[in-house]
PLY file of the C-alpha trace (Angstrom):
ply
format ascii 1.0
element vertex 222
property float x
property float y
property float z
element edge 221
property int vertex1
property int vertex2
end_header
115.16 106.21 114.29
114.25 107.30 117.84
116.53 110.37 117.42
115.01 111.32 114.16
111.46 111.02 115.64
112.44 113.20 118.60
113.78 115.78 116.23
110.56 115.85 114.17
108.29 116.07 117.27
110.43 118.90 118.62
110.30 120.73 115.29
106.51 120.23 115.47
106.48 122.21 118.80
107.80 125.20 116.89
104.17 125.52 115.52
102.78 125.24 118.99
100.82 128.53 118.63
99.07 127.29 115.61
98.40 123.88 117.24
96.97 125.52 120.39
94.67 127.74 118.38
93.53 125.06 116.11
92.82 122.68 119.12
90.88 125.38 120.99
88.61 126.11 117.89
88.15 122.38 117.41
87.14 121.94 121.09
84.63 124.68 120.86
83.04 123.12 117.72
82.65 119.86 119.66
80.08 121.65 121.87
78.13 123.39 118.99
75.21 122.39 116.74
74.15 119.33 118.93
77.45 117.43 118.11
76.87 117.46 114.44
80.45 118.87 113.85
82.23 116.25 115.84
82.83 114.07 112.82
83.97 117.00 110.64
86.41 118.25 113.45
88.06 114.74 113.77
88.32 114.49 109.97
89.88 117.95 109.72
92.42 117.36 112.52
93.41 114.06 111.20
93.99 115.36 107.77
95.96 118.38 109.05
98.04 115.88 111.11
98.89 113.99 107.86
99.78 117.22 106.13
101.96 118.56 109.02
104.31 115.63 108.19
105.53 117.56 105.12
106.55 120.55 107.34
109.17 118.32 108.87
110.58 117.72 105.45
110.47 121.51 104.70
112.69 121.99 107.91
115.07 119.18 106.85
115.57 120.99 103.49
116.57 124.34 105.08
120.29 125.18 104.94
121.20 121.91 103.21
120.32 119.98 106.39
119.15 117.02 104.10
122.72 116.43 103.17
123.77 116.05 106.77
120.75 113.82 107.87
121.43 111.31 105.00
124.99 110.81 106.02
123.95 109.94 109.64
124.88 106.29 110.66
121.14 105.54 110.74
121.15 105.30 106.91
118.98 106.70 104.15
116.21 103.95 104.42
115.81 104.57 108.09
115.37 108.32 107.44
112.56 107.58 104.94
111.05 104.96 107.33
111.06 107.54 110.13
109.05 110.02 107.94
106.32 107.37 107.37
106.30 106.31 111.06
106.20 109.96 112.24
103.30 110.79 109.81
101.18 107.75 110.82
101.97 108.27 114.63
100.87 111.87 114.25
97.82 111.03 112.31
96.78 108.03 114.56
97.37 110.05 117.73
95.29 112.93 116.51
92.51 110.79 115.22
92.58 108.60 118.38
92.58 111.54 120.78
89.85 113.34 118.62
87.73 110.23 118.54
88.07 109.48 122.32
87.16 113.11 123.24
84.51 113.53 120.57
82.85 110.20 121.49
82.84 111.03 125.23
81.19 114.51 124.44
78.79 112.91 121.93
77.76 110.17 124.35
77.52 112.20 127.66
76.85 115.72 126.49
74.58 115.28 123.50
73.45 111.71 124.02
73.78 110.90 120.27
74.72 107.85 118.22
78.43 107.17 118.00
78.35 105.12 114.72
78.65 108.15 112.34
81.59 109.47 114.34
83.37 106.08 114.30
82.72 105.78 110.40
83.98 109.25 109.89
87.08 108.61 111.87
87.94 105.34 109.90
87.26 106.97 106.51
89.46 109.75 107.48
92.38 107.49 108.48
92.18 106.02 104.97
92.32 109.57 103.48
95.22 110.41 105.81
97.10 107.34 104.85
96.70 108.23 101.13
97.98 111.76 101.78
101.10 110.46 103.42
101.59 107.84 100.69
101.46 110.53 98.06
103.05 113.67 99.62
106.10 112.16 101.14
107.48 110.68 97.83
106.45 113.76 95.87
108.09 116.06 98.50
111.33 114.02 98.66
111.51 113.69 94.93
110.51 117.10 93.67
111.07 119.29 96.88
108.54 120.63 99.28
108.30 124.01 97.41
107.05 122.19 94.27
105.11 119.42 95.98
101.73 121.18 95.77
102.11 122.11 92.12
103.10 118.54 91.22
100.03 117.07 93.14
97.70 119.52 91.47
99.17 118.69 88.08
98.83 114.98 88.78
95.21 115.29 89.65
94.46 117.19 86.55
96.24 114.59 84.40
94.39 111.81 86.27
91.07 113.20 85.58
92.14 114.05 82.07
93.07 110.42 81.43
89.68 109.38 82.86
87.69 111.76 80.68
89.76 110.74 77.44
89.19 106.97 78.28
85.48 107.49 78.66
85.46 109.29 75.34
87.43 106.70 73.52
85.28 103.91 74.84
82.08 105.87 73.83
83.58 106.40 70.31
84.40 102.68 69.91
80.95 101.81 71.16
82.40 99.53 73.93
79.73 98.01 76.04
80.60 99.14 79.71
77.57 97.50 81.28
79.74 94.78 82.86
82.03 97.32 84.27
79.24 99.43 85.75
77.68 96.26 87.28
81.03 95.27 88.92
81.34 98.83 90.28
77.78 98.83 91.63
78.26 95.40 93.17
81.51 96.52 94.88
79.75 99.50 96.46
76.65 97.43 97.44
78.82 95.68 100.18
78.34 96.53 103.72
79.91 99.61 105.12
82.06 97.52 107.45
83.49 95.47 104.69
84.13 98.65 102.47
86.01 100.14 105.33
88.11 97.05 105.95
89.04 96.85 102.16
89.74 100.58 102.09
92.06 100.26 105.06
93.98 97.32 103.61
94.23 99.16 100.21
95.60 102.20 102.00
98.15 100.01 103.93
99.24 98.48 100.71
99.68 101.87 99.02
101.74 103.14 101.99
104.05 100.11 101.66
104.48 100.60 98.01
105.11 104.35 98.49
107.75 103.57 101.10
109.46 101.11 98.93
109.55 103.68 96.00
110.71 106.43 98.14
113.45 104.43 99.79
114.73 103.16 96.42
114.86 106.80 95.25
116.69 108.14 98.27
119.35 105.47 98.16
120.28 106.59 94.61
119.80 110.33 95.22
123.02 112.30 94.62
123.68 115.78 96.30
0 1
1 2
2 3
3 4
4 5
5 6
6 7
7 8
8 9
9 10
10 11
11 12
12 13
13 14
14 15
15 16
16 17
17 18
18 19
19 20
20 21
21 22
22 23
23 24
24 25
25 26
26 27
27 28
28 29
29 30
30 31
31 32
32 33
33 34
34 35
35 36
36 37
37 38
38 39
39 40
40 41
41 42
42 43
43 44
44 45
45 46
46 47
47 48
48 49
49 50
50 51
51 52
52 53
53 54
54 55
55 56
56 57
57 58
58 59
59 60
60 61
61 62
62 63
63 64
64 65
65 66
66 67
67 68
68 69
69 70
70 71
71 72
72 73
73 74
74 75
75 76
76 77
77 78
78 79
79 80
80 81
81 82
82 83
83 84
84 85
85 86
86 87
87 88
88 89
89 90
90 91
91 92
92 93
93 94
94 95
95 96
96 97
97 98
98 99
99 100
100 101
101 102
102 103
103 104
104 105
105 106
106 107
107 108
108 109
109 110
110 111
111 112
112 113
113 114
114 115
115 116
116 117
117 118
118 119
119 120
120 121
121 122
122 123
123 124
124 125
125 126
126 127
127 128
128 129
129 130
130 131
131 132
132 133
133 134
134 135
135 136
136 137
137 138
138 139
139 140
140 141
141 142
142 143
143 144
144 145
145 146
146 147
147 148
148 149
149 150
150 151
151 152
152 153
153 154
154 155
155 156
156 157
157 158
158 159
159 160
160 161
161 162
162 163
163 164
164 165
165 166
166 167
167 168
168 169
169 170
170 171
171 172
172 173
173 174
174 175
175 176
176 177
177 178
178 179
179 180
180 181
181 182
182 183
183 184
184 185
185 186
186 187
187 188
188 189
189 190
190 191
191 192
192 193
193 194
194 195
195 196
196 197
197 198
198 199
199 200
200 201
201 202
202 203
203 204
204 205
205 206
206 207
207 208
208 209
209 210
210 211
211 212
212 213
213 214
214 215
215 216
216 217
217 218
218 219
219 220
220 221
């Protein structure tokens, strides 16, 4: 897996101009508006790092490279595992670096409270993990070219099901007071507990996503 990781990080360097420009803009934003944009910059950088994982899949699909990579002695499961590890390392490294720099600037330049920056970073890690858990299997199953279309269609279907479910419950005069009370009680927990539960849920989702993707790749025929 080490060789595959080296390959993906070297491919990432092909976008070095984009990375340098983006990093420069974010660094400038750290010193603007009294540090109010530090949380946003960390969130944006972390989400972008998670999305950049898909660019490595796009490179792998070029010129039928996927057929070659999946025949390497490392095995198909290792290839899938490497994509998740690469995405998580990229996301955690970006979030950790941005958090360290942003916290230092917030603390010593602006003299503000770091709690909001920390909460934003943790929430963004959950969001980044969800992006990786969804986009990697969708990209490998449907192809990176159709990935965005499939995700948009999935979101539309999801909200459609929620809307229809709400209408059906209303037409059947089902009492949803208990459900609303349970939802309100869940969100009434402390912020720390909610973040821990969200991180655990994201970890479970990533594990399920990996298992599904690995099982698919093992059966995939070229």
